[in-house]
C-alpha positions in Angstrom: 0.9 42.2 -83.1 3.0 39.5 -81.3 6.4 39.5 -83.0 7.8 36.4 -84.8 9.7 35.2 -81.6 6.3 35.7 -79.4 4.4 33.7 -81.9 7.0 31.0 -81.9 7.0 31.0 -78.1 3.7 30.8 -77.9 3.0 28.1 -80.6 5.8 25.9 -79.0 4.2 26.4 -75.8 0.5 25.4 -76.8 2.0 22.5 -78.9 3.9 21.2 -76.2 1.0 21.0 -73.9 -0.8 18.6 -76.5 1.9 16.7 -77.1 2.5 16.0 -73.1 -1.0 14.9 -73.1 -0.4 12.3 -75.2 2.8 11.1 -73.9 1.0 11.1 -70.5 -2.0 8.8 -72.2 0.6 6.2 -73.7 1.0 3.2 -71.7 4.9 2.7 -71.4 4.2 -1.2 -71.8 3.5 -0.4 -75.6 7.0 1.5 -76.0 7.8 -0.9 -78.7 4.9 -1.0 -80.5 5.0 -0.2 -84.4 2.1 -0.2 -87.0 4.5 -1.5 -89.6 7.8 -3.2 -89.6 9.6 -0.3 -91.5 8.1 2.1 -88.9 9.6 3.4 -85.6 8.6 2.1 -82.2 6.8 4.1 -80.1 10.0 4.9 -77.9 11.8 5.9 -80.9 9.2 8.1 -82.0 9.4 10.2 -79.1 13.3 10.2 -79.4 12.7 11.7 -83.0 10.8 14.7 -81.4 13.9 15.1 -78.8 15.7 15.4 -82.4 13.7 18.1 -83.4 13.9 19.9 -80.0 18.0 19.7 -80.7 18.2 20.7 -84.2 15.8 23.8 -83.0 18.2 24.4 -80.2 21.1 24.4 -82.3 19.9 26.8 -84.6 18.9 29.4 -82.0 22.4 29.1 -80.4 24.3 28.9 -83.6 26.0 25.9 -83.3 24.2 23.9 -86.0 26.5 22.2 -88.6 24.7 20.6 -91.1 28.1 18.5 -92.3 28.4 17.2 -88.8 24.7 16.8 -87.9 24.5 13.4 -86.3 21.7 12.1 -83.8 22.2 10.0 -80.9 20.5 6.6 -80.6 17.4 6.1 -78.6 17.1 5.6 -74.9 16.3 1.9 -74.5 13.1 2.3 -72.4 10.0 4.7 -72.7 10.5 6.5 -69.3 14.1 7.6 -70.6 12.5 8.9 -73.9 9.8 11.0 -71.8 12.5 12.3 -69.8 14.6 13.4 -72.5 11.3 14.6 -74.2 10.8 17.2 -71.0 14.6 17.8 -71.0 14.9 18.6 -74.4 11.8 21.0 -74.7 12.4 22.5 -71.6 15.9 23.5 -72.6 14.6 24.9 -76.3 12.2 27.0 -74.6 14.1 28.6 -72.1 16.5 29.3 -75.2 13.9 30.6 -77.3 12.8 33.2 -74.8 16.3 34.5 -74.3 17.2 34.5 -78.0 17.2 38.1 -79.4 14.2 38.8 -81.6 16.6 40.1 -84.1 18.3 36.3 -84.0 15.2 35.1 -86.0 16.0 36.8 -89.1 19.4 35.8 -89.0 20.1 33.0 -92.0 22.0 29.4 -91.3 22.4 26.6 -93.5 19.8 24.4 -93.3 18.1 21.4 -95.8 16.1 23.4 -98.5 15.6 20.2 -100.9 17.0 16.8 -101.5 20.8 17.0 -101.0 20.2 20.7 -100.7 21.5 23.0 -98.2 21.0 26.8 -98.6 20.4 29.8 -96.1 17.2 29.3 -94.1 15.9 32.0 -91.9 16.2 30.8 -88.2 12.4 31.4 -87.3 11.7 29.3 -90.7 13.8 26.5 -89.4 12.3 26.4 -85.7 9.1 26.8 -87.1 9.3 24.2 -89.6 10.9 21.7 -86.9 7.7 22.7 -84.8 5.4 21.3 -87.5 7.5 18.3 -88.1 6.8 17.7 -84.2 3.2 18.1 -84.8 3.5 15.6 -87.6 5.0 13.1 -85.4 2.7 13.8 -82.6 -0.2 12.9 -85.3 1.8 9.4 -86.1 1.8 8.8 -82.2 -2.0 9.3 -82.1 -2.4 6.2 -84.3 -0.1 4.3 -82.0 -2.1 5.3 -79.0 -5.3 4.2 -80.8 -3.5 0.6 -81.8 -2.3 0.4 -78.0 -6.1 0.5 -77.0 -5.6 3.6 -75.2 -7.6 6.8 -75.4 -6.6 9.6 -78.0 -6.9 12.8 -76.1 -8.4 15.5 -78.2 -5.9 17.6 -80.0 -7.2 20.5 -82.0 -10.8 19.6 -81.5 -13.0 16.8 -80.1 -11.9 13.0 -80.3 -14.0 9.7 -80.2 -12.2 9.5 -76.6 -12.8 13.2 -75.5 -15.7 14.5 -77.3 -16.8 18.2 -76.4 -20.1 17.6 -75.7 
């Protein structure tokens, strides 16, 4: 049976491959597309994925300090956002692969509820961040459809990528 670390790395690689297909399908000319005035632009949504990688990296390297957590401003262009995505997740994957298995069970302070911080196992946090990544990729699928692009299959066929 695969260890917690191995399961996480396998899931991360699998989900990154899916997300990269979405990024490749998205037209850079639609980077400022928003489905609603309060929504993030597509470029900013990709930046949110990078922030999730940053948090996971800080969790695994032990540098996460919830009292000082801040997020850099989103890059100005789609191409910069996509480059940051690749760089962020390449760094996270490399770190996860060299992180000792025992570190996944260690706890670190993290959000446990509204305005609450408490100890959480590092493995739980990085899986939570991966789940949030998947959620935001789902948002990006709506942006893809709105841009007139074809939506790649995710876990099964899509209208644009049938399996038949």
